[in-house]
VEXVODREN-704793 format. One record per residue (C-alpha): residue in one letter; x, y, z. Coordinates in steps of 0.1 Angstrom, whole numbers, plus 5000, padded with zeros to 4 digits. Example, Ala and Ser with C-alpha at 12.3 -4.5 7.8 and 13.67 -1.06 7.14 Angstrom:
2
<vovo><res>A</res><X>5123</X><Y>4955</Y><Z>5078</Z></vovo>
<vovo><res>S</res><X>5137</X><Y>4989</Y><Z>5071</Z></vovo>
***
This chain:
112
<vovo><res>X</res><X>4373</X><Y>1314</Y><Z>1297</Z></vovo>
<vovo><res>X</res><X>4402</X><Y>1328</Y><Z>1317</Z></vovo>
<vovo><res>X</res><X>4401</X><Y>1365</Y><Z>1321</Z></vovo>
<vovo><res>X</res><X>4434</X><Y>1382</Y><Z>1329</Z></vovo>
<vovo><res>X</res><X>4425</X><Y>1414</Y><Z>1348</Z></vovo>
<vovo><res>X</res><X>4444</X><Y>1428</Y><Z>1378</Z></vovo>
<vovo><res>X</res><X>4426</X><Y>1431</Y><Z>1411</Z></vovo>
<vovo><res>X</res><X>4411</X><Y>1466</Y><Z>1410</Z></vovo>
<vovo><res>X</res><X>4379</X><Y>1483</Y><Z>1420</Z></vovo>
<vovo><res>X</res><X>4371</X><Y>1496</Y><Z>1385</Z></vovo>
<vovo><res>X</res><X>4380</X><Y>1486</Y><Z>1350</Z></vovo>
<vovo><res>X</res><X>4378</X><Y>1508</Y><Z>1319</Z></vovo>
<vovo><res>X</res><X>4358</X><Y>1496</Y><Z>1289</Z></vovo>
<vovo><res>X</res><X>4390</X><Y>1491</Y><Z>1270</Z></vovo>
<vovo><res>X</res><X>4405</X><Y>1468</Y><Z>1296</Z></vovo>
<vovo><res>X</res><X>4373</X><Y>1448</Y><Z>1297</Z></vovo>
<vovo><res>X</res><X>4371</X><Y>1445</Y><Z>1259</Z></vovo>
<vovo><res>X</res><X>4408</X><Y>1433</Y><Z>1257</Z></vovo>
<vovo><res>X</res><X>4402</X><Y>1408</Y><Z>1285</Z></vovo>
<vovo><res>X</res><X>4372</X><Y>1393</Y><Z>1266</Z></vovo>
<vovo><res>X</res><X>4389</X><Y>1398</Y><Z>1232</Z></vovo>
<vovo><res>X</res><X>4358</X><Y>1416</Y><Z>1218</Z></vovo>
<vovo><res>X</res><X>4352</X><Y>1452</Y><Z>1206</Z></vovo>
<vovo><res>X</res><X>4342</X><Y>1479</Y><Z>1230</Z></vovo>
<vovo><res>X</res><X>4310</X><Y>1484</Y><Z>1210</Z></vovo>
<vovo><res>X</res><X>4299</X><Y>1448</Y><Z>1219</Z></vovo>
<vovo><res>X</res><X>4304</X><Y>1456</Y><Z>1256</Z></vovo>
<vovo><res>X</res><X>4283</X><Y>1488</Y><Z>1252</Z></vovo>
<vovo><res>X</res><X>4256</X><Y>1468</Y><Z>1233</Z></vovo>
<vovo><res>X</res><X>4255</X><Y>1441</Y><Z>1259</Z></vovo>
<vovo><res>X</res><X>4251</X><Y>1469</Y><Z>1285</Z></vovo>
<vovo><res>X</res><X>4220</X><Y>1481</Y><Z>1268</Z></vovo>
<vovo><res>X</res><X>4206</X><Y>1446</Y><Z>1263</Z></vovo>
<vovo><res>X</res><X>4212</X><Y>1431</Y><Z>1298</Z></vovo>
<vovo><res>X</res><X>4201</X><Y>1451</Y><Z>1328</Z></vovo>
<vovo><res>X</res><X>4225</X><Y>1432</Y><Z>1351</Z></vovo>
<vovo><res>X</res><X>4254</X><Y>1452</Y><Z>1337</Z></vovo>
<vovo><res>X</res><X>4255</X><Y>1486</Y><Z>1352</Z></vovo>
<vovo><res>X</res><X>4289</X><Y>1503</Y><Z>1349</Z></vovo>
<vovo><res>X</res><X>4296</X><Y>1535</Y><Z>1367</Z></vovo>
<vovo><res>X</res><X>4300</X><Y>1565</Y><Z>1345</Z></vovo>
<vovo><res>X</res><X>4321</X><Y>1596</Y><Z>1353</Z></vovo>
<vovo><res>X</res><X>4312</X><Y>1632</Y><Z>1342</Z></vovo>
<vovo><res>X</res><X>4326</X><Y>1626</Y><Z>1308</Z></vovo>
<vovo><res>X</res><X>4306</X><Y>1595</Y><Z>1303</Z></vovo>
<vovo><res>X</res><X>4334</X><Y>1570</Y><Z>1305</Z></vovo>
<vovo><res>X</res><X>4323</X><Y>1536</Y><Z>1318</Z></vovo>
<vovo><res>X</res><X>4340</X><Y>1519</Y><Z>1347</Z></vovo>
<vovo><res>X</res><X>4331</X><Y>1483</Y><Z>1354</Z></vovo>
<vovo><res>X</res><X>4331</X><Y>1467</Y><Z>1388</Z></vovo>
<vovo><res>X</res><X>4342</X><Y>1432</Y><Z>1395</Z></vovo>
<vovo><res>X</res><X>4305</X><Y>1423</Y><Z>1398</Z></vovo>
<vovo><res>X</res><X>4300</X><Y>1436</Y><Z>1363</Z></vovo>
<vovo><res>X</res><X>4329</X><Y>1415</Y><Z>1351</Z></vovo>
<vovo><res>X</res><X>4313</X><Y>1384</Y><Z>1366</Z></vovo>
<vovo><res>X</res><X>4280</X><Y>1392</Y><Z>1349</Z></vovo>
<vovo><res>X</res><X>4298</X><Y>1399</Y><Z>1316</Z></vovo>
<vovo><res>X</res><X>4316</X><Y>1365</Y><Z>1319</Z></vovo>
<vovo><res>X</res><X>4283</X><Y>1348</Y><Z>1323</Z></vovo>
<vovo><res>X</res><X>4268</X><Y>1366</Y><Z>1292</Z></vovo>
<vovo><res>X</res><X>4300</X><Y>1358</Y><Z>1272</Z></vovo>
<vovo><res>X</res><X>4297</X><Y>1322</Y><Z>1282</Z></vovo>
<vovo><res>X</res><X>4260</X><Y>1319</Y><Z>1272</Z></vovo>
<vovo><res>X</res><X>4263</X><Y>1339</Y><Z>1239</Z></vovo>
<vovo><res>X</res><X>4298</X><Y>1332</Y><Z>1226</Z></vovo>
<vovo><res>X</res><X>4306</X><Y>1298</Y><Z>1240</Z></vovo>
<vovo><res>X</res><X>4271</X><Y>1281</Y><Z>1242</Z></vovo>
<vovo><res>X</res><X>4256</X><Y>1299</Y><Z>1211</Z></vovo>
<vovo><res>X</res><X>4226</X><Y>1314</Y><Z>1228</Z></vovo>
<vovo><res>X</res><X>4207</X><Y>1342</Y><Z>1212</Z></vovo>
<vovo><res>X</res><X>4205</X><Y>1374</Y><Z>1232</Z></vovo>
<vovo><res>X</res><X>4169</X><Y>1367</Y><Z>1241</Z></vovo>
<vovo><res>X</res><X>4178</X><Y>1331</Y><Z>1251</Z></vovo>
<vovo><res>X</res><X>4206</X><Y>1344</Y><Z>1272</Z></vovo>
<vovo><res>X</res><X>4183</X><Y>1369</Y><Z>1289</Z></vovo>
<vovo><res>X</res><X>4158</X><Y>1342</Y><Z>1296</Z></vovo>
<vovo><res>X</res><X>4185</X><Y>1318</Y><Z>1309</Z></vovo>
<vovo><res>X</res><X>4197</X><Y>1346</Y><Z>1333</Z></vovo>
<vovo><res>X</res><X>4163</X><Y>1351</Y><Z>1347</Z></vovo>
<vovo><res>X</res><X>4152</X><Y>1315</Y><Z>1350</Z></vovo>
<vovo><res>X</res><X>4184</X><Y>1296</Y><Z>1359</Z></vovo>
<vovo><res>X</res><X>4198</X><Y>1307</Y><Z>1392</Z></vovo>
<vovo><res>X</res><X>4228</X><Y>1282</Y><Z>1390</Z></vovo>
<vovo><res>X</res><X>4245</X><Y>1298</Y><Z>1360</Z></vovo>
<vovo><res>X</res><X>4270</X><Y>1317</Y><Z>1381</Z></vovo>
<vovo><res>X</res><X>4279</X><Y>1285</Y><Z>1400</Z></vovo>
<vovo><res>X</res><X>4284</X><Y>1267</Y><Z>1367</Z></vovo>
<vovo><res>X</res><X>4307</X><Y>1295</Y><Z>1354</Z></vovo>
<vovo><res>X</res><X>4327</X><Y>1293</Y><Z>1386</Z></vovo>
<vovo><res>X</res><X>4331</X><Y>1256</Y><Z>1383</Z></vovo>
<vovo><res>X</res><X>4341</X><Y>1259</Y><Z>1346</Z></vovo>
<vovo><res>X</res><X>4367</X><Y>1286</Y><Z>1355</Z></vovo>
<vovo><res>X</res><X>4382</X><Y>1263</Y><Z>1382</Z></vovo>
<vovo><res>X</res><X>4384</X><Y>1234</Y><Z>1358</Z></vovo>
<vovo><res>X</res><X>4401</X><Y>1255</Y><Z>1332</Z></vovo>
<vovo><res>X</res><X>4426</X><Y>1266</Y><Z>1358</Z></vovo>
<vovo><res>X</res><X>4433</X><Y>1230</Y><Z>1368</Z></vovo>
<vovo><res>X</res><X>4437</X><Y>1220</Y><Z>1332</Z></vovo>
<vovo><res>X</res><X>4462</X><Y>1248</Y><Z>1325</Z></vovo>
<vovo><res>X</res><X>4482</X><Y>1238</Y><Z>1356</Z></vovo>
<vovo><res>X</res><X>4482</X><Y>1202</Y><Z>1345</Z></vovo>
<vovo><res>X</res><X>4494</X><Y>1212</Y><Z>1310</Z></vovo>
<vovo><res>X</res><X>4522</X><Y>1232</Y><Z>1326</Z></vovo>
<vovo><res>X</res><X>4532</X><Y>1202</Y><Z>1346</Z></vovo>
<vovo><res>X</res><X>4531</X><Y>1179</Y><Z>1316</Z></vovo>
<vovo><res>X</res><X>4552</X><Y>1204</Y><Z>1296</Z></vovo>
<vovo><res>X</res><X>4578</X><Y>1206</Y><Z>1324</Z></vovo>
<vovo><res>X</res><X>4580</X><Y>1168</Y><Z>1327</Z></vovo>
<vovo><res>X</res><X>4585</X><Y>1164</Y><Z>1289</Z></vovo>
<vovo><res>X</res><X>4613</X><Y>1190</Y><Z>1289</Z></vovo>
<vovo><res>X</res><X>4633</X><Y>1173</Y><Z>1317</Z></vovo>
<vovo><res>X</res><X>4637</X><Y>1136</Y><Z>1307</Z></vovo>
***
C-alpha cells in the first residue's frame, strides 16, 4: 500500500485516515487495540501521529486489511514476528517499482 503523506513531524488523524482510506474512528480503535500506536495529544485532545506511528499503522493495516488477520492474530503476529516491518518495507519498494514500470509501459505505448 502506497501512502501519500508529505514529510512532516506530525500528522493529524484526518490526514492519516485519508492516507489509509479509512474512517478516523478505525484509527482511534486501532490506537486502543494496539499499544505500539501512541500518538501525541495536545491540550484539546487532538491526536498527532509521528512517522513511527504511521509505520506501525501501515503494518497493522497490512495484517488486518490486506492479509485478513483478526485483531488478536495481528497482535500476536506483531509480538512474535520481528521481520514484519522488513516485509512491509520490501512490499512498499516492490509496489513503487511496479508503479514506475507501469508508467514506463504507458509512456512507450503512447509514443509508437
